[in-house]
C-alpha positions as CSV (number, residue, x, y, z in Angstrom):
1,M,-92.6,-83.4,115.3
2,I,-91.8,-80.4,117.4
3,P,-90.0,-81.3,120.7
4,I,-92.0,-80.2,123.7
5,R,-91.6,-79.7,127.5
6,V,-94.6,-80.2,129.8
7,T,-94.5,-78.1,132.9
8,A,-96.5,-79.0,136.0
9,I,-96.6,-76.7,139.0
10,P,-93.2,-76.6,140.9
11,S,-92.8,-79.1,143.7
12,E,-92.0,-76.3,146.1
13,I,-95.5,-74.9,145.5
14,A,-97.1,-78.3,146.3
15,V,-95.0,-78.8,149.4
16,Q,-95.7,-75.2,150.6
17,V,-99.5,-75.6,150.1
18,R,-99.6,-79.0,151.9
19,A,-97.6,-77.6,154.9
20,S,-99.2,-74.2,155.3
21,K,-102.7,-75.0,154.0
22,R,-102.6,-71.7,152.2
23,S,-102.2,-70.6,148.6
24,P,-98.8,-69.2,147.7
25,R,-98.5,-65.5,147.0
26,Y,-102.2,-64.8,148.1
27,G,-102.4,-66.6,151.5
28,F,-106.0,-67.7,151.0
29,P,-106.8,-70.8,152.9
30,S,-106.8,-74.1,150.9
31,H,-109.6,-76.6,151.0
32,T,-109.3,-80.4,151.2
33,E,-112.0,-82.8,150.1
34,V,-112.6,-86.2,148.6
35,A,-112.2,-86.0,144.8
36,N,-115.5,-85.6,143.0
37,G,-114.0,-84.9,139.6
38,H,-111.1,-86.1,137.5
39,G,-108.9,-83.1,138.2
40,P,-106.0,-83.5,137.4
41,C,-103.5,-83.0,140.1
42,R,-101.5,-80.1,138.8
43,H,-98.3,-81.5,140.3
44,C,-98.2,-85.2,139.1
45,L,-100.7,-84.6,136.2
46,R,-102.7,-87.7,137.0
47,A,-106.5,-87.8,137.0
48,F,-108.0,-88.2,140.5
49,H,-109.7,-91.4,141.5
50,I,-113.1,-90.0,142.2
51,G,-114.4,-90.9,145.7
52,A,-111.1,-92.5,146.7
53,E,-108.5,-89.7,146.9
54,Q,-108.2,-86.5,148.9
55,R,-107.4,-83.4,146.9
56,T,-106.5,-79.9,148.0
57,L,-107.9,-76.8,146.3
58,F,-106.0,-73.5,146.3
59,T,-105.5,-70.3,144.3
60,Y,-102.7,-70.3,141.8
61,D,-101.5,-67.9,139.1
62,P,-100.1,-69.7,136.1
63,F,-98.7,-66.4,134.7
64,D,-96.7,-65.6,137.9
65,G,-93.2,-65.0,136.7
66,I,-94.0,-65.1,133.0
67,G,-96.6,-62.3,132.6
68,Q,-97.5,-59.0,134.2
69,L,-101.2,-59.4,134.5
70,P,-102.2,-61.7,137.4
71,L,-104.9,-64.2,136.5
72,P,-105.2,-66.5,139.6
73,G,-107.7,-69.3,139.7
74,P,-108.5,-72.5,141.5
75,I,-106.4,-75.7,141.0
76,Y,-106.1,-79.0,142.8
77,I,-103.2,-81.2,143.9
78,H,-103.2,-84.5,145.7
79,T,-103.4,-83.9,149.5
80,E,-100.7,-86.6,150.0
81,A,-97.3,-86.1,148.4
82,C,-96.9,-87.2,144.8
83,E,-94.0,-87.0,142.3
84,R,-93.9,-84.1,139.9
85,Y,-94.7,-85.0,136.3
86,P,-91.5,-85.4,134.3
87,E,-91.0,-82.5,131.8
88,N,-89.8,-85.0,129.1
89,A,-92.8,-87.4,129.3
90,G,-94.9,-85.7,126.7
91,Y,-98.6,-85.0,127.0
92,P,-99.9,-86.9,130.0
93,D,-101.5,-90.2,128.9
94,D,-103.9,-90.0,131.9
95,L,-105.4,-86.8,130.4
96,R,-105.8,-87.7,126.8
97,K,-109.3,-89.1,127.3
98,H,-110.4,-85.7,128.7
99,S,-111.3,-82.7,126.6
100,A,-109.1,-79.6,127.0
101,I,-108.7,-76.0,125.9
102,L,-105.2,-75.2,124.5
103,E,-104.4,-71.5,124.7
104,A,-101.3,-70.4,122.7
105,Y,-99.6,-67.3,124.1
106,A,-97.0,-65.0,122.6
107,K,-94.5,-63.0,124.7
108,G,-96.2,-60.4,126.9
109,Q,-99.1,-62.7,127.7
110,H,-100.9,-62.1,124.4
111,L,-103.4,-64.8,123.5
112,I,-102.7,-65.9,119.9
113,A,-105.0,-68.9,119.3
114,Q,-107.2,-71.4,121.1
115,R,-108.1,-74.9,120.3
116,L,-110.7,-77.1,121.8
117,V,-109.5,-80.7,121.8
118,D,-111.0,-84.1,122.5
119,N,-111.0,-87.6,121.1
120,G,-107.2,-87.8,121.5
121,S,-106.5,-85.0,119.1
122,H,-104.3,-83.2,121.6
123,D,-101.0,-83.8,119.8
124,I,-102.3,-82.6,116.5
125,A,-103.5,-79.3,118.0
126,I,-100.2,-78.8,120.0
127,E,-98.2,-79.3,116.8
128,E,-100.4,-76.8,114.9
129,L,-100.1,-74.2,117.6
130,L,-96.4,-74.6,118.1
131,Q,-95.8,-74.1,114.4
132,L,-97.0,-70.5,114.8
133,R,-93.6,-68.6,115.3
134,E,-95.0,-66.1,117.8
135,V,-96.2,-68.8,120.2
136,E,-94.0,-68.9,123.4
137,Y,-96.1,-71.4,125.3
138,I,-99.4,-73.2,125.5
139,E,-101.6,-73.3,128.6
140,V,-103.7,-76.4,128.9
141,R,-107.0,-75.9,130.6
142,D,-109.9,-78.1,131.6
143,K,-112.7,-77.8,128.9
144,E,-115.5,-78.1,131.5
145,A,-114.3,-75.9,134.3
146,G,-111.8,-73.7,132.4
147,C,-109.2,-74.0,135.1
148,Y,-105.4,-74.2,134.5
149,D,-103.9,-77.7,134.2
150,F,-100.3,-77.3,132.9
151,R,-98.1,-75.5,130.4
152,I,-96.4,-76.8,127.2
153,E,-93.4,-75.1,125.7
154,R,-91.1,-75.9,122.8
155,S,-88.1,-78.0,123.8
156,T,-84.8,-76.3,124.7
157,G,-82.8,-79.2,123.5
158,T,-82.2,-80.7,126.9
159,N,-82.8,-84.2,128.1
160,T,-85.9,-83.0,129.9
161,D,-87.8,-82.5,126.6
162,S,-90.1,-84.8,124.6
163,A,-91.8,-84.5,121.3
164,V,-95.3,-84.2,120.1
165,Q,-96.1,-87.7,118.7
166,P,-97.9,-88.0,115.4
167,P,-101.2,-89.7,115.4
168,G,-100.8,-93.5,115.2
169,P,-103.2,-96.1,113.9
170,A,-106.5,-96.3,115.7
């Protein structure tokens, strides 16, 4: 098992967007609506309760600070404050039932490999990708919309890390 760290968007970004009603770095207006899709919220990494929760859409660049090429896209957060997903909590259980695209990147924002995952095969694919030495991080994206969900990195050996869990009995 390779120890991992799951990185949701920073709390400062969520707070800034809720207060300013604008996307960070770009200044585009955000948009708030009742959730009509599962999401997830990119801050707490929980799926939205469709028809029952407000969500705010804004432009976000997941490569900001780690890559030179800006690749902004739309993401959602809960309109109301929520707690940031703990980095040591492993792959979000709330999202295991949803298909995803795992994109493994090397330093310099170079895409090394991609895996389409569903049926709870997320941990197996993460383990396979992180076994590739050149992989620095994995971006998890929604399989239907293609938008950014969160990042996975190898653990740094701190107490904020978790491990990819081997598949258990069905």
